[in-house]
Legacy VTK file of the C-alpha trace (Angstrom):
# vtk DataFile Version 3.0
C-alpha trace
ASCII
DATASET POLYDATA
POINTS 476 float
0.000 0.000 0.000
1.441 3.380 -1.049
2.136 5.790 1.776
0.227 9.063 1.726
3.393 11.111 1.873
4.612 9.431 -1.307
1.624 10.926 -3.174
3.263 13.861 -4.954
-0.071 15.509 -5.700
-0.992 15.459 -2.015
2.374 16.847 -0.951
2.086 19.636 -3.527
-1.468 20.413 -2.409
-0.363 20.914 1.184
2.691 22.911 0.074
0.532 25.270 -2.007
-1.822 25.815 0.917
0.994 26.789 3.272
2.608 29.085 0.714
-0.694 30.844 0.146
-0.566 31.723 3.850
3.122 32.674 3.931
2.793 36.355 4.759
0.041 35.657 7.260
2.062 33.080 9.176
5.212 35.234 9.094
3.326 38.170 10.613
1.706 35.883 13.181
5.165 34.736 14.261
6.565 38.260 14.387
3.696 39.387 16.590
4.458 36.642 19.105
8.179 37.467 19.086
7.416 41.120 19.850
6.237 40.107 23.314
9.160 39.818 25.716
8.322 36.577 27.487
11.320 36.029 29.759
10.353 34.686 33.184
9.966 37.352 35.859
8.460 37.627 39.320
5.008 36.117 39.693
1.966 38.384 39.647
-1.727 37.629 40.146
-2.821 35.616 37.117
0.762 35.471 35.859
2.772 32.813 37.721
5.801 33.294 35.461
5.570 37.061 35.075
3.452 39.532 33.142
5.385 39.260 29.872
5.088 35.475 29.740
1.359 35.722 30.454
0.909 38.283 27.667
2.586 35.904 25.230
0.409 32.994 26.367
-2.724 35.084 25.980
-1.648 36.299 22.547
-0.968 32.750 21.355
-4.314 31.528 22.681
-6.116 34.426 21.000
-4.276 33.668 17.763
-5.474 30.047 17.879
-9.022 31.185 18.535
-8.827 33.610 15.612
-8.000 30.656 13.347
-11.276 28.992 14.353
-10.127 26.561 17.050
-11.635 25.992 20.479
-9.146 27.193 23.106
-9.007 26.979 26.889
-6.337 28.287 29.271
-5.527 26.316 32.416
-4.109 27.621 35.702
-2.638 30.626 33.863
0.147 28.300 32.703
-0.856 26.730 29.380
-3.507 26.804 26.688
-4.987 23.942 24.672
-6.318 24.482 21.149
-8.516 21.690 19.775
-9.487 20.632 16.274
-10.968 17.661 14.457
-12.967 14.706 15.670
-12.286 11.101 16.579
-11.357 8.713 19.367
-7.615 9.186 18.852
-5.650 12.400 19.204
-2.453 13.794 17.696
-0.797 16.751 19.380
1.928 19.275 18.799
3.604 20.796 21.856
4.989 24.355 21.823
5.978 27.004 24.361
6.058 30.797 24.305
8.488 31.528 27.144
12.046 32.345 26.109
15.495 32.591 27.681
17.004 36.026 28.446
18.196 37.807 25.336
21.903 38.165 26.119
24.201 40.563 24.273
25.380 41.437 20.766
22.114 41.572 18.804
21.737 43.335 15.463
18.848 45.293 16.928
16.133 44.987 19.564
15.800 41.218 20.189
12.039 41.667 20.551
11.513 43.659 17.363
11.981 40.983 14.699
14.161 41.714 11.692
13.347 40.120 8.334
16.159 39.967 5.789
17.354 37.548 3.115
14.463 35.189 3.820
15.331 34.985 7.528
13.509 36.295 10.611
15.705 37.275 13.583
14.401 37.712 17.136
14.503 36.070 20.545
12.108 33.119 20.552
11.585 33.070 16.792
13.037 29.556 16.782
12.776 28.420 20.412
9.913 28.039 20.522
7.372 30.481 19.152
7.694 29.091 15.645
6.190 25.858 17.046
2.929 27.684 17.804
2.763 28.661 14.136
3.693 25.157 12.984
0.986 23.585 15.104
-1.730 26.054 14.135
-1.084 25.883 10.415
-0.788 22.081 10.531
-4.246 21.967 12.120
-5.564 24.491 9.596
-4.241 22.505 6.626
-5.842 19.297 7.873
-9.155 21.091 8.412
-9.279 23.371 5.381
-8.017 20.868 2.792
-10.322 18.060 3.898
-7.399 15.646 4.175
-7.928 11.946 5.030
-7.737 12.196 8.818
-9.675 10.472 11.590
-8.236 11.919 14.814
-8.582 15.000 16.926
-5.763 17.531 16.859
-4.325 19.341 19.876
-1.938 22.264 20.152
-0.416 22.620 23.619
0.893 26.149 24.243
3.095 26.244 27.326
4.720 29.110 29.209
7.249 27.489 31.570
9.401 25.204 29.423
12.619 27.130 29.960
12.398 27.355 33.749
10.787 24.285 35.257
8.103 22.723 32.998
5.400 23.082 35.635
2.999 23.646 32.737
3.455 20.276 31.043
3.679 18.487 34.389
0.232 19.806 35.239
-1.087 18.770 31.831
0.472 15.317 32.156
-1.238 14.731 35.507
-4.585 16.243 34.485
-5.346 15.128 30.932
-5.141 12.013 28.826
-1.972 12.185 26.757
-2.380 12.285 22.980
-1.851 9.008 21.128
1.126 10.724 19.510
2.694 14.057 20.383
5.163 15.937 18.210
7.412 18.144 20.316
8.717 20.863 18.023
11.734 22.051 19.965
14.864 20.868 18.210
16.012 19.563 14.823
14.535 17.298 12.193
14.326 14.376 11.701
13.686 12.285 14.873
15.456 12.679 18.200
16.266 9.152 19.354
17.647 10.187 22.737
17.418 13.049 25.210
20.301 12.973 27.639
19.908 13.109 31.411
20.071 16.627 32.847
21.839 17.520 36.084
21.790 20.974 37.678
23.781 21.963 40.742
25.582 24.887 42.308
28.696 25.322 44.418
29.133 28.002 47.083
32.533 29.035 48.400
33.416 28.174 52.003
34.948 31.604 52.563
34.343 35.115 51.207
36.553 36.959 48.786
39.196 39.240 50.268
40.437 41.395 47.381
37.811 40.504 44.780
34.838 42.632 45.763
32.329 40.940 43.492
32.047 38.531 40.596
28.739 38.246 38.756
27.455 37.097 35.406
24.799 35.239 33.498
21.018 35.181 33.599
20.137 31.529 32.950
21.737 28.351 34.209
21.339 26.573 30.855
23.142 29.114 28.660
26.936 29.289 28.472
27.902 32.470 30.299
29.026 35.093 27.792
29.780 38.051 30.078
31.140 38.259 33.623
32.162 41.308 35.651
34.412 41.660 38.678
35.942 44.403 40.784
39.302 43.910 42.488
40.632 46.212 45.242
44.270 45.476 45.931
47.726 47.052 46.257
48.950 48.920 43.200
51.438 46.189 42.271
48.617 43.641 42.103
46.498 45.973 39.991
49.469 46.568 37.686
49.832 42.804 37.239
46.123 42.411 36.398
46.262 45.205 33.824
49.369 43.677 32.238
47.851 40.196 32.124
44.600 41.541 30.671
46.540 43.199 27.853
47.419 39.682 26.675
43.834 38.403 26.939
41.696 39.410 23.926
38.459 38.499 25.720
38.928 40.721 28.782
38.634 44.454 29.347
40.027 46.254 32.389
39.223 49.749 33.625
41.690 51.191 36.165
40.404 53.317 39.025
41.779 54.686 42.279
42.798 51.544 44.156
40.778 49.138 42.056
40.249 47.598 38.630
36.921 46.722 37.040
37.086 43.681 34.772
34.704 42.539 32.052
35.307 39.044 30.673
33.625 37.964 27.438
32.684 34.467 26.311
30.670 32.988 23.478
27.230 31.790 24.472
25.340 28.674 23.438
22.608 26.426 24.764
23.850 24.042 27.440
22.763 21.183 25.175
25.174 22.192 22.397
28.114 24.018 23.983
30.885 22.598 21.795
31.560 25.819 19.873
31.224 28.139 22.854
33.634 29.351 25.507
32.815 30.560 28.989
33.427 34.064 30.316
34.141 32.525 33.738
37.047 30.577 32.282
38.388 33.873 30.919
37.963 35.547 34.315
39.444 32.628 36.218
42.349 32.328 33.815
43.081 36.022 34.196
43.138 36.103 38.001
44.281 32.667 39.183
48.022 33.331 38.747
48.237 36.990 39.816
50.973 37.206 42.434
50.023 39.268 45.447
46.304 38.614 44.987
44.884 37.034 48.138
45.691 33.290 48.183
42.094 32.315 48.946
40.832 34.445 46.068
43.359 32.811 43.756
42.233 29.365 44.878
38.625 30.199 44.015
39.699 31.536 40.617
41.709 28.372 39.963
38.630 26.245 40.658
36.488 28.543 38.538
38.888 28.105 35.640
39.172 24.329 36.078
35.407 23.793 36.071
34.513 26.067 33.160
37.359 25.916 30.630
36.046 22.759 28.948
32.486 21.751 28.060
32.703 18.004 28.708
32.947 17.964 32.505
36.612 17.016 32.447
37.600 19.732 34.908
34.770 18.655 37.198
35.842 15.020 36.943
32.497 13.870 35.541
33.389 13.238 31.880
31.487 10.227 30.519
30.400 8.677 27.210
28.367 5.774 25.840
27.419 4.307 22.457
23.753 5.326 22.473
24.106 8.972 23.448
27.743 10.045 23.043
29.645 12.377 25.386
28.304 14.182 28.421
28.615 17.976 28.448
28.768 20.409 31.373
28.703 24.209 31.518
28.269 27.078 33.921
25.592 29.619 33.116
25.623 31.938 36.116
27.646 33.147 39.086
26.679 35.489 41.890
28.517 37.105 44.809
26.479 37.747 47.957
28.157 39.325 50.991
31.476 38.499 49.383
30.674 34.782 48.937
30.739 33.325 45.438
28.143 30.841 44.126
28.584 29.223 40.724
25.705 27.470 38.902
26.316 24.472 36.640
24.255 22.508 34.138
25.275 19.099 32.759
23.744 17.054 29.934
24.765 13.511 30.786
24.936 10.445 28.582
21.968 8.124 28.969
23.945 5.571 31.014
25.021 8.174 33.610
23.527 8.089 37.107
22.822 10.757 39.670
24.558 8.640 42.303
27.841 8.542 40.396
27.828 12.306 39.896
27.154 12.925 43.572
30.015 10.615 44.551
32.379 12.727 42.426
31.138 16.300 42.794
30.722 16.422 46.559
34.338 15.428 47.311
35.695 17.495 44.404
34.154 20.757 45.574
34.928 20.044 49.233
38.591 19.667 48.312
38.505 22.987 46.443
36.881 25.218 49.044
33.246 24.920 47.949
30.050 23.263 49.143
28.038 21.547 46.417
24.251 21.577 46.554
22.213 18.394 45.956
21.861 17.603 42.264
18.549 18.320 40.550
18.210 15.375 38.171
15.879 14.906 35.196
16.074 11.511 33.550
16.377 11.324 29.781
15.039 8.653 27.443
15.917 6.566 24.419
13.453 5.967 21.544
14.336 3.363 18.945
14.569 5.085 15.527
13.597 1.807 13.820
9.985 1.754 15.090
7.313 2.131 12.402
6.401 5.617 13.606
9.951 6.948 13.903
11.042 5.397 10.608
8.083 6.990 8.825
8.746 10.399 10.385
12.347 10.284 9.214
11.191 9.245 5.738
8.695 12.127 5.561
11.415 14.646 6.416
13.640 13.242 3.691
10.782 13.183 1.159
9.879 16.844 1.692
13.389 18.269 2.002
15.594 15.920 0.007
17.980 15.891 2.983
19.454 12.645 4.344
19.994 13.525 7.994
19.823 10.677 10.495
17.950 10.413 13.822
20.049 12.151 16.452
20.876 12.501 20.130
20.454 15.786 21.956
21.408 17.257 25.282
18.301 19.424 25.507
15.407 18.590 27.766
11.973 19.026 26.210
8.348 18.359 27.009
8.781 14.916 25.401
10.323 13.390 28.521
7.165 14.289 30.468
4.727 12.680 28.021
3.883 9.198 26.855
3.852 8.538 23.105
5.888 11.681 22.412
8.686 12.294 19.933
10.961 15.300 19.469
10.519 16.015 15.773
11.782 19.323 14.394
11.004 22.051 13.870
14.320 23.425 12.598
17.018 22.165 10.262
20.588 21.148 10.994
22.032 22.894 7.944
20.007 26.110 7.703
21.985 29.213 6.704
20.949 32.250 8.733
23.503 34.536 7.028
25.048 35.231 10.428
28.500 34.750 11.970
29.349 31.349 13.402
27.897 30.869 16.869
24.817 32.974 16.162
21.321 32.196 14.952
20.191 29.067 16.714
18.311 28.431 19.971
19.495 30.477 22.981
22.150 32.212 20.872
22.519 35.834 19.911
20.466 36.776 16.824
18.276 33.665 17.093
16.749 33.132 13.646
14.463 31.055 11.465
14.566 30.574 7.685
11.115 31.292 6.245
11.388 28.600 3.563
12.264 26.048 6.235
9.315 27.179 8.347
7.013 26.578 5.380
8.441 23.130 4.740
8.186 22.238 8.417
4.422 22.829 8.333
4.163 20.544 5.303
6.205 17.932 7.182
4.018 18.124 10.290
0.849 17.853 8.246
2.095 14.752 6.443
3.379 13.331 9.736
-0.038 13.762 11.341
-1.669 12.003 8.384
0.787 9.103 8.566
0.498 8.637 12.332
-3.288 8.807 12.012
-3.111 6.071 9.369
-0.939 3.917 11.638
-3.342 4.410 14.534
-6.296 3.248 12.450
-4.872 0.533 10.238
LINES 1 477
476 0 1 2 3 4 5 6 7 8 9 10 11 12 13 14 15 16 17 18 19 20 21 22 23 24 25 26 27 28 29 30 31 32 33 34 35 36 37 38 39 40 41 42 43 44 45 46 47 48 49 50 51 52 53 54 55 56 57 58 59 60 61 62 63 64 65 66 67 68 69 70 71 72 73 74 75 76 77 78 79 80 81 82 83 84 85 86 87 88 89 90 91 92 93 94 95 96 97 98 99 100 101 102 103 104 105 106 107 108 109 110 111 112 113 114 115 116 117 118 119 120 121 122 123 124 125 126 127 128 129 130 131 132 133 134 135 136 137 138 139 140 141 142 143 144 145 146 147 148 149 150 151 152 153 154 155 156 157 158 159 160 161 162 163 164 165 166 167 168 169 170 171 172 173 174 175 176 177 178 179 180 181 182 183 184 185 186 187 188 189 190 191 192 193 194 195 196 197 198 199 200 201 202 203 204 205 206 207 208 209 210 211 212 213 214 215 216 217 218 219 220 221 222 223 224 225 226 227 228 229 230 231 232 233 234 235 236 237 238 239 240 241 242 243 244 245 246 247 248 249 250 251 252 253 254 255 256 257 258 259 260 261 262 263 264 265 266 267 268 269 270 271 272 273 274 275 276 277 278 279 280 281 282 283 284 285 286 287 288 289 290 291 292 293 294 295 296 297 298 299 300 301 302 303 304 305 306 307 308 309 310 311 312 313 314 315 316 317 318 319 320 321 322 323 324 325 326 327 328 329 330 331 332 333 334 335 336 337 338 339 340 341 342 343 344 345 346 347 348 349 350 351 352 353 354 355 356 357 358 359 360 361 362 363 364 365 366 367 368 369 370 371 372 373 374 375 376 377 378 379 380 381 382 383 384 385 386 387 388 389 390 391 392 393 394 395 396 397 398 399 400 401 402 403 404 405 406 407 408 409 410 411 412 413 414 415 416 417 418 419 420 421 422 423 424 425 426 427 428 429 430 431 432 433 434 435 436 437 438 439 440 441 442 443 444 445 446 447 448 449 450 451 452 453 454 455 456 457 458 459 460 461 462 463 464 465 466 467 468 469 470 471 472 473 474 475
């Protein structure tokens, strides 16, 4: 029996429909991106801050304007419903975003469109998924495609900072028979690594370093750190001289002090391989300065050791296995309170790693280096066999629509999929998209986050065909 997605006429029909709506869907996405939806202090009716709630409301109103029934639950998530049937196929999206960071071409929340690319915080992670889900549901409805299930679009608002939204959904509602989580690359994600978060607080306060602060999110490689050092003139002279040899540090000399700004290159904690950490720059600058307080130097040595690589080697937790590859580990934030430094870490661990092994390593390591390590917050990953009928078909659909031959992949990111049964991380961006930006920019959590409009169009075609195929499998 021929597969629906091998019917060229059907594929072209869906493609034409999406392209007819191109300007509409682009403007819909831009309007969502214009709402700064970074988590802030809770307010009445806005548990994750007013901006996040505005984005959730806007997305729900957008779904309603497209003709779908929409309800909002506990001010945390909205559900848009379409279709009829005993089975259900869902697409899961979120409208909250990570802090914008530095170095943007313009206002991160005023999207730029150029060369077929839209640039703005959240345009890729994950507001495009709202558009993908809505227009998938519209295509199924408006084109009268062969489909026998209900459709669901989950619109969350707490994916980046706790996933309380999907946890509530998972404990309240029946899970869809298949859920596409559009929050990474195509084709199919076969494994999400385990995630470990922890912090380390110094046993003693700084003496000459007055403060050291940086970062806004634990899961983004820290790209800017600042410190002030008050010390004898000879020590300040040594810092200025050392900084002159460090291209990623700036020093301002004042009366009896220096102010230091260290620069890194940010990236999502799941894909830190091409990044470097501002804390490693700061630690490398200060750890060998003669005359700087010995305790301060010890803390800077540890800071350097634990942040200069992205595989956990300095922390002693490097690991690797055949199914999921190498573990990664980064620091995303540091804070100084009353002279005491706390550093926040985030590790994406291979699927065979255990919380118990990490605890047996990290506790003694930090104790030996003048820090106290907090208990590890652990989120277990999963492995999904790419050879199952569903996953094989989803990979085939991606290749049919795009002509690309990418394989199912492993990722370090944690998505809604690990909280749901019958879920698969499937798109909605492409591994080889060209954003016409410098290396290290354009993708999720990076500066100048971007989406290619042509890829967005194709992704909606892919999701529509995927829903048809999964529906067929559910009813055959």
